[in-house]
N, C-alpha and C positions, 0 to 999 in steps of 0.2 A: 504494500500500500504506500502511495505517495500523497502528500497533502500540500495544500496551498491556501492561504487565507487572503481573500479579496474584499474590497469595499465596493459594493454596487454603486456605480455612478451613472448607469444607463439602464434601460429597460430589460436588456437581454444579455445573457452570456453566450458567446459564439462557441459552438462545439463542432469541430470538423469531423466528418464521417467518411469512412471508406468501406467498400465491400471486401477489401482484401485483408482485413484484420478481424480478430475475434471480438466478442463482447467484452466490455469493461463495465464494472459497476461504479457509478459516480454517486457519492453520498454528499448531501448538503447539510451542514450543521450551523446553527445560529445560537450563540450564547452557550455553547457546549452541548446543545440538544439536537439530535437528529430530527430534521424537519422534512426531508424528502430524499428519495434515491431513485435513480433511473439506470437502465442498461443501455449501452450505446457502443457501436463499433467505432470507438474513438481513435482518430489517426491525425496527429499534428504534422506528420512528415509527408504524407501523400494523400491528402484529402480529395475526394471526388465531389463532395457537397458539404453544406453547412447546416447545422441545426441551431435553433435559437431557444435557449431555456430562459423563462421569465424570472429575473432576479429583482425587478423593480419594487416588488413588495417588501424587500429588505433594504431599501435605499439607505445608504449611510451606515449600515450595521455590518460588522465583520462577519463574513460567511466563509466557513472552512470547507474546502473541497477535498474529498478523499477518493482516490482512484485505485481500484483493484481489478486486474493485476496492475502493478505499479507503473504508471505513466505520469510524468511530471505535468500537472495541469497548468494551463496558461491563462493569463488574465486578459481575455479578448472580449470586449464589451461593445454593444452598439444599441442605438435607438431605432435602427432601421432593419427590421427582420425580413430582408429581401433574400429569400431562399435562392441558392444557386441551383436553379432548375436544370434538369438534364433529361434528355430523351422525350421531349414533348411530341416528337413525331409519332410516338407510340400511343399517345393518349387517344382513347376511343372517341368516335364522332358523337355517339348517342348516350353512352352509359355513364353513370355517375362515378367519378373517381375523386380521391382527395387531391387537393392542390399539391401537397407534399406529404410524404410519410406513408403509413400503412393503414388500410382499413379492412375490417372483416365484418362480422355479423351486423345486420341492421338492428337497431334498438329503438324503442320509444316511438314507433310510427303513429302519427296522430294527425287528425283533421281538426283544426281549431278555427272557429268563427268568433271573432271578437264582439262582445256585447256593446263595446264602445264605438268601434268603427264600422261594424258589420262586415268586415273583410274576412274572407276565408283563406287560410294558409295551411299547407301541408308541411308538417315538421318531420324530419327524418334525423334520428340520432344514430350513431354507429360506433362500433369498436374502433379505436383510433390510437395509433402511435405517432405523436407529432414530431418525434425526434429522429426517427430512422424509418427506412422503408422495408423493415422486417417486423414480425410480430413481437410485441413486448410493450411494457409501460402503458397498460390499457387505460385510456381515457374514454369519454364519450364525445365524439365529434358531433357537429350540428349543422344542418342545412335546411333551407326552406324553399318551397316552390308553390306556384299557383296552379300548375298543371301536371305535376308529377314527372315532368320531363326536363324542364329548365330549372336548375338548382342554383341557389345563392348560398355560399359558404358563410357561416357565422362563427363567432368565437367558440372555443371549446366549452362544452356545457358542464362536464364533470371531471374533476381531477382526482388522482389517487390520494389517500390519506392514511391515517394510522390504522384504519379498519381493513385496508387492502387496496388493491387496484380495482378499477371499475369494470366489472364484467357485465354481461348482457342483461337485458330486461325489457320493460315495456312502459307505455304511457297511457294515461286516461285523464279526461277532464272531470273534475269534481264540480259539476254544475249545481248540485244542491248544497254545496259547502258542508258535506258531512264531516270533513276533517276539522272544520272550524279554522282553517288556515287562511281564509280569504282576507285580503287587506287592500281594498280599492274596488274599482268597478269591473276589472277583468275577472273572469272565472279562474279558479285555481287549476293549474296543470300539474299533474303528479307524475314523477318518474320513479318507477320501481327498478332497482338495480341490485346486482350481486356485489357485495363487498368481498373481494377475493382475498381473504386473509392468508398470510404466510407466502405471498407472492412477491414480497418486497422486504427490504430490511426494516422499513418503518412498521410493517404489519407482521413482523416475525412472531410466530406462535399463535396468531389469531386463526379462527376458523371461518369458513364461508358462511355468510349470513345475508339476509335480504333487507335492503334499506330503501329509504324514501328521500327524494329531493322534490322541491316544489317551486313553482313560479307564480307570482301574483302580478306579473307585468306582461302577460300574453306570450310567455315563452322566450323572452329575451335574456333573462338571468334566472339562476336557480340557487336555492338555499337548501342545504342538507338538513333534514329533520333532526331536531335536537334530542329526540328520544329513540334514535336508531339503535339497534335494528328493529324493524317491525315484525320480522320473523327470524327467530334464532336458528342456530344450527340444528338440523334434523339428522342428516346422514351423509357421510362421505363429503364430496365437494358439491353439495346441493346448490343449484344455481338456476339462473335464467327465468325470473318470475314473469309470468304473463297474466295481466289482470283485465277482467271484463265483467260487465253486469250480466247476471243470469236471471232472467225473468221467471223461470220456473221455480227457482229457489228464493226469489225476492231478496237476493243477497249479491254482493260482489264475489267473484270467483277468482282465485289465483291458482295457476298451475306452475309447479316447480319441478325441475329435473332432479332426481335423486342419484341413482347410479344404475349400472346395467341397462335394462330397458324399462325401468320404473320411474314414474312421475307421481308427485303428490298433489292432490287438490285440496285447497283451503277456502274458507268462506269468511266474509266480514260484512258488518252493517255499516261501519264508519270509515272503512278504507285504512284504518290504523291498527286495529286489533284483529288478529287472524286466528281461526280455529281449523284444525285439521279435519278434513272430511273423509278422504279415502285415498288409496293408492291404486293407480291405473298403469297397466303395461302397454307399450306399443312394441310389439315383437319386431326385432331387427333394427330398432332405432335408438337414439340417445340424444340428449341435450336439447336446448332451445324449443320448449313446447309452445305450440300455438293452439288456441281453442276458441271456437266461434260458431254461431248458428247460421244455417242456410236454409232456404226453402227448396225442397226437392221439386224439380221441374217447375220452379216458380210458384208453387202452391203454398200459400201461407198456412194452410191447415196441415201441411206435412213438414213440420219443423224438425230439423235434425241438427245435431252438434257434431262438428268435425274437431278432432284432436290429432295433431301431427307432431312429428319430431324433426330434428335438424336435417335428416336425410330424405325428407319428403315421403315418408311412410305415414299413412293416416288411418285412423279408425273412425267409425260412424256410430253415434249413440244418441240417447235421450236422457233427460233428467226426470226420473220417476221415483216417487216416494222419498224425496230428499237425497237421492243418490244418482250417480252417473251409471247408466246401464249400456254396455257395449252391445250393439246390434250386429256389427260386422267387423271381422278381424282386419288386421293391418293389410293395406294394399299400397302399391307403389304409384306415385304420380310422375316423378322425374326419374328417367332411366339413366342419366349420366351420373358421373361422380363429381362434377365440377360445379354443382349448384348446392348451396348449403344454408342452413339456419334461416329459412324463409319465415317471414312474419307478415301479418296483415295489419293494416291501419285501423286504429280505433276511430270510428266514424259516427256521425250523428244518426245515420240510418244503420240500424244493427244488422241489416241483411246486405248492405253494400260492403263487400270484402275485397279490398285491393291488396295484393301481396307483392312484396319485394324480397328477393333472396340475394345472398352474397355469391357472386360468381368467383369461385376460387380456382387456383391453378392457372389463371390467365397469365400470359407472357407479355411483358412491357419493355423488352430489350434492356437498355441501360438506364431506364428512367428512374428518377428519384421519388417516384410514387409507386405504390403497389396495392392492388385491390380494386374491384369494381362491383357495382350493384347491377342486378339483372333488370331487364325491362319490367316495369310494373304490370301486373296481371290482374284481371278481373276474375273472381272465383265464382263458380256455380256448382250445383249438385244435380246430377241426372239420376233418375230412378228408372230401372228397367226390370221387367219380370222375367225370371228365368226358371227353367225346370230343373230341380235336383232329382234324386232317386225316388222321392216320395211325393213331393208337392211343389207348387210354384212358390218361389221366394223372391222377395224384392232385393235387388242389388243396387247399391248406391255407388256412383262413380263421381269423384271430385274432378272438376275441370278447371283449367287455367288458360286464359287467352290474353294477349296483349291488350291493354286499355285502348278504348276508342280514340283517345287523344293522339295515339300514334299515327292515325290517318292524317292528322294535321301537319305531319312532317313530310308528306309525299310531295316531291318536287316535280317528278315526271314519271311516266310508266310506259312499259312496252307490253303488248298483249299478243299472244300467238297460241296456236293449237297444236295438236299432236302431229299434224302434217308438216310442221316446220321445225321438228326437233333436230334436224341436221344443221340448223342455223348457228352461226357464231355471232353472238350479240356483243357489241362494244360496250364497255363499262367505263364509268368515271371513277376517280379516286374518291369514293363516298361510301356511306352505309347503304344497305339495300334490304328490302323485304322481298322474298320470293314466295308467291302463292301458287300452289299446284293443286288442281282438282283432279283426283283420280277417277278413272272410269269405273263405276261400281260393278260393271259386268266383267271387268278384267281381273283374272286371278293368276295371271302369269306375265312374264316380261320383266325386263330390267332397264333401269334408266340411270345413267351416270351424268352428273353435273359437275363441271369444272369451273370454279370461280376463283379468280385471283390466286391461282396456284394451289387451291385446295379442292378436295373432291367429296361429293355427296353421292352415295350409292343407294338406290331404291330397288328392292326386289319384291315384286307383287306376290309371287308364289310363296316366298318365305315370310311375307308380311313384315318386312324389316326396312328400316332406314339406317344406314351406317355412315358415320363420320369417323375416320381413323379407327380406334379400337372400341368406340362406343356405338351401341346398337339399341334401337327402340322399336316397338311395334307401331305400325301405321294405321291399323284397324283395331280399335278397342270398343267402339260403339256401333250400333246399327246405322245404316245409311252410307252414302258416298263419302269416303274419306277426303278431307282437305288438309293439305300441309301448308303451314306458314313457317317460314324460316327467316329470322331476323339476323342479318350479317353485319358485324362491325369489325373494327380493325383487329381485335384479338379474340373474337368469340362468335359462335353461332348458337342461336336459341331456336329449337325446333318445336313446333306445336302441331299435334296430329289429332284427327278424329274429334274435332270440337274442343280440343285442349285436354282430352282425357288421358293423353300421354304426352310427355314432353321430354326434352333433353337439352342440356347445356354443355357445350364442348368448347375447349380452348383451341383457337387456331390463329395463326399470325398471317394476315393477308400480305401477299406479295404483289405490290402495285406495278411491278414490271409486267405482270400478266393481266392486263386490263380488258378481259373479255370473259364472257360466259359461253361455254361449249357444252351442248347437250348431245349425248349419244345414246341410242336405244338399241337393245338386243331383244330378239324374239318379237312378240306382239307388243304394240304400243301400250303403255300403261297410263298415259296422260290424256285428259280431255281438254284441259285449258291451263295456260300458264300466264301469270302476270308478274313482271319484274318491275318493282317500284324503287326509285331512288329516294333516299331519306336524308334529311338534313335538319338540324335544330335551327 
């Protein structure tokens, strides 16, 4: 360990970063007391970018920096946090990415309409490392939007403290002021998060607990609740609280991940005191629960609850007799491995469910940011009657399709049918959506689509769409299948059969190959194709 004492005279301490060195732990002590610590790939000799740690809060006070393994810290300060950006050419056209640093799970997704201004804003918080473009130092980043596609970055909402780093959670508006925290004309916005104890030197020896932060100014600033935690430690690294109103129980409901494939449900009247209800399993899944109601086939009399885990496996159930009853065992929605931790927005319409997931494993070259969010999707529930060995049973299928606002990004489009599949279509350096309507009578034939040096393969006989090593079914519901493929610089998101199956895959577009080439084997498999160019 090496130490240096500095006197803050500016807002930020400049910390050089390089991907060519290992992590160092940097501890900050004021008055002999540890006040914060971060991990960073610290490199004063060959930096490739710079991080900016806020030290203005200790202006004029001696701050001791301790670095392990031992690197002599330097006193580099600035008031201008102008990040040394790199790799901007890799930034996606459409997808949300951090300005600098790392993001993963979406957190605290919220629709908020101000009672003061009447303006509606969508808030998205997310797991965020503001100091490096690898996972670590978990904060909650914050962005807002009016259409879920154009995002404005705001200041970091939640910082690590002595209870732990800031792991995932959710948000809700306390419109009735059940918490009693209201102070002013705006409704209270509540953030429920996991304080991940023992993930930093400052939180050494602490356990994972569920905590609360709140805003009384429309979501611009947040204060941590002075009686945290609101849910103490239950088991293992219990985490990721999701909170929603449950009309059947006449209570607020919280879902928490425990361990293995098990989740805990809790209830509350005041959003502060929580009682355990029951344990629920989602076979084959873990982490980041989401739970919400949908109307099956749009019928308000057929209300069902969806509960899902981080890997897009979901169960369908109802609340009866004060308990959650599982009607249908876990099924898969996303067939790729690169979409994770999906969450739905807390909205004013309890049946309007818009979902965003973290698209992981994307490749951004040498950029000083890492992580993107998926295209926002509207969720629905389809009910179909199928015969088992003894009787007809209802089968519920969760569906996700890109939000309608995506159509507002269409700049031009080309249409052609199966007879033109030998065409070579010139492309611009842009994002695209490819819509393909399959011939419902066709049960054989193969189609290969080459776009920007990447390949999509469709096999009607095998009922598959393949991109690289990832494969998904293209027919999962009755009727003529339709494929929608949203293509950006580093990813493709595929939606099939009304969104009842989907797949997110990483791919890095090669803009030296600016053309779409379609080649068909055996019988034609397509009836109609639309190629849409998209731009924010």
